[in-house]
C-alpha positions as CSV (number, residue, x, y, z in Angstrom):
1,M,-0.1,-0.2,0.2
2,R,1.1,3.2,-1.0
3,F,0.6,6.8,1.3
4,N,0.5,9.8,-0.5
5,Q,2.1,12.2,1.0
6,A,0.9,15.7,0.5
7,N,3.9,18.8,0.0
8,N,3.5,19.6,3.5
9,Q,6.0,23.0,4.0
10,G,6.2,25.1,7.3
11,G,6.5,28.5,7.8
12,F,4.6,31.2,9.1
13,T,1.4,32.9,7.6
14,L,1.2,36.5,6.8
15,I,-1.1,37.0,10.1
16,E,1.6,35.4,12.1
17,L,4.1,37.7,10.6
18,V,2.7,40.9,11.1
19,I,1.3,39.8,14.9
20,I,5.4,39.6,15.2
21,I,5.9,42.6,13.8
22,V,3.8,44.2,16.3
23,V,5.3,42.6,19.6
24,L,8.6,43.7,17.9
25,G,7.7,47.3,17.2
26,I,6.1,47.6,21.3
27,L,8.8,46.4,22.9
28,A,11.0,48.9,21.0
29,A,9.0,51.2,22.3
30,V,9.0,50.1,26.1
31,A,12.9,49.6,25.4
32,I,14.2,52.7,23.9
33,P,12.7,55.3,26.5
34,K,14.4,53.0,29.2
35,Y,17.7,53.4,27.3
36,Q,17.9,56.7,27.3
37,D,17.2,56.8,30.7
38,I,19.9,54.6,31.5
39,T,22.4,56.5,29.4
40,G,21.0,60.0,31.5
41,E,22.1,57.9,34.4
42,A,25.2,57.0,33.6
43,K,26.1,60.3,32.6
44,E,25.7,61.3,36.2
45,A,27.1,58.9,37.6
46,A,30.3,59.8,35.8
47,G,30.2,63.6,36.8
48,R,29.6,61.9,40.4
49,A,32.4,60.0,40.9
50,A,34.4,62.7,39.3
51,L,33.9,65.5,41.4
52,G,34.4,62.9,44.2
53,S,37.8,62.2,43.0
54,I,38.9,65.4,42.4
55,R,37.3,66.8,45.7
56,S,39.4,64.3,47.7
57,G,42.5,64.9,45.8
58,I,41.9,68.9,47.0
59,T,41.1,67.7,50.6
60,I,44.1,65.3,50.8
61,F,46.3,68.0,49.5
62,Y,44.8,70.5,52.3
63,A,45.3,68.1,55.0
64,N,48.8,67.5,53.7
65,Q,49.4,71.4,53.8
66,A,48.5,71.3,57.2
67,V,50.7,68.5,58.3
68,T,53.9,69.6,56.1
69,T,53.4,73.0,56.6
70,G,51.4,74.1,59.4
71,T,49.3,76.4,57.7
72,A,46.5,74.8,55.9
73,T,46.1,76.3,52.1
74,W,43.9,75.0,49.4
75,P,45.4,74.1,46.3
76,N,45.6,77.2,43.5
77,L,44.9,76.5,39.8
78,S,48.3,75.5,38.6
79,E,48.6,72.9,41.4
80,L,45.6,71.6,40.8
81,E,45.9,71.5,36.9
82,T,50.0,70.1,37.4
83,Y,49.6,66.2,37.5
84,G,51.2,64.4,40.5
85,T,50.8,67.7,42.4
86,V,46.7,67.0,43.6
87,M,45.8,64.2,41.4
88,A,47.3,61.2,41.3
89,S,46.1,60.4,37.6
90,A,44.7,62.3,34.8
91,M,41.9,64.6,35.7
92,P,38.9,62.7,34.7
93,K,36.6,64.2,31.7
94,N,33.1,65.8,32.4
95,P,30.6,63.7,30.7
96,Y,28.2,67.1,30.3
97,Q,30.5,68.7,28.2
98,A,31.4,68.0,24.2
99,D,35.1,66.7,23.7
100,A,36.1,70.6,21.7
101,N,35.6,72.1,25.2
102,A,38.0,70.7,26.6
103,P,36.2,68.8,29.8
104,D,39.0,67.3,31.6
105,S,40.5,70.7,32.3
106,I,39.6,73.4,35.1
107,C,39.3,77.0,35.2
108,T,38.7,79.3,37.7
109,G,35.0,80.0,39.0
110,V,33.7,83.2,41.1
111,T,30.8,81.7,42.6
112,K,29.7,77.9,43.5
113,G,27.6,76.2,40.9
114,V,28.1,78.9,38.2
115,L,28.7,78.5,34.5
116,V,31.9,79.7,33.8
117,A,31.7,82.0,31.0
118,G,32.2,81.2,27.5
119,G,31.7,77.4,28.9
120,R,34.7,75.8,28.2
121,G,36.3,73.7,30.5
122,G,35.3,70.2,32.0
123,Y,35.3,72.0,35.9
124,A,35.1,74.7,37.8
125,Y,37.1,75.5,40.7
126,L,37.1,78.3,43.4
127,P,41.0,78.2,45.2
128,A,40.0,80.5,48.3
129,T,37.4,77.6,49.6
130,G,38.9,74.3,48.0
131,E,35.1,74.3,46.1
132,V,35.0,72.8,42.7
133,W,32.0,71.6,40.6
134,L,31.0,70.6,37.5
135,N,31.6,73.5,34.6
136,T,27.9,72.8,32.7
137,N,24.4,74.5,33.2
138,T,23.0,71.1,32.3
139,A,19.8,70.4,34.6
140,G,21.7,72.0,37.3
141,E,24.5,69.6,37.7
142,N,26.6,72.3,38.5
143,A,25.3,72.5,41.5
144,W,26.1,68.8,42.9
């Protein structure tokens, strides 16, 4: 006895393909805003970490000056910029500054939390008080 086997081709119907495309579109619509939020959080974390390391170096310099010279002084701008004087490694980049604006440089600030004129420089520093902040006005990051 011979059985006549039909040509059994496996595949998706048009409706199944449309449903898959719609589901992928919904997933993409939900995932993209979440990804953008994570990017913002990563910039914030990088900015806060960079500020923490710079502030730590400034504070250690201040304490070291008090012990070695008897007079506690904050580093001046040139000491802060000199590799190995305050910071043991290169100045971290400000994640909110474009590369064209020298995001790993420091300029002298006048008032804490205020963007230095021109917006150039990754960080603003107030040598009289040892305060340092991000030189940007993007959503208030210069107030950290």
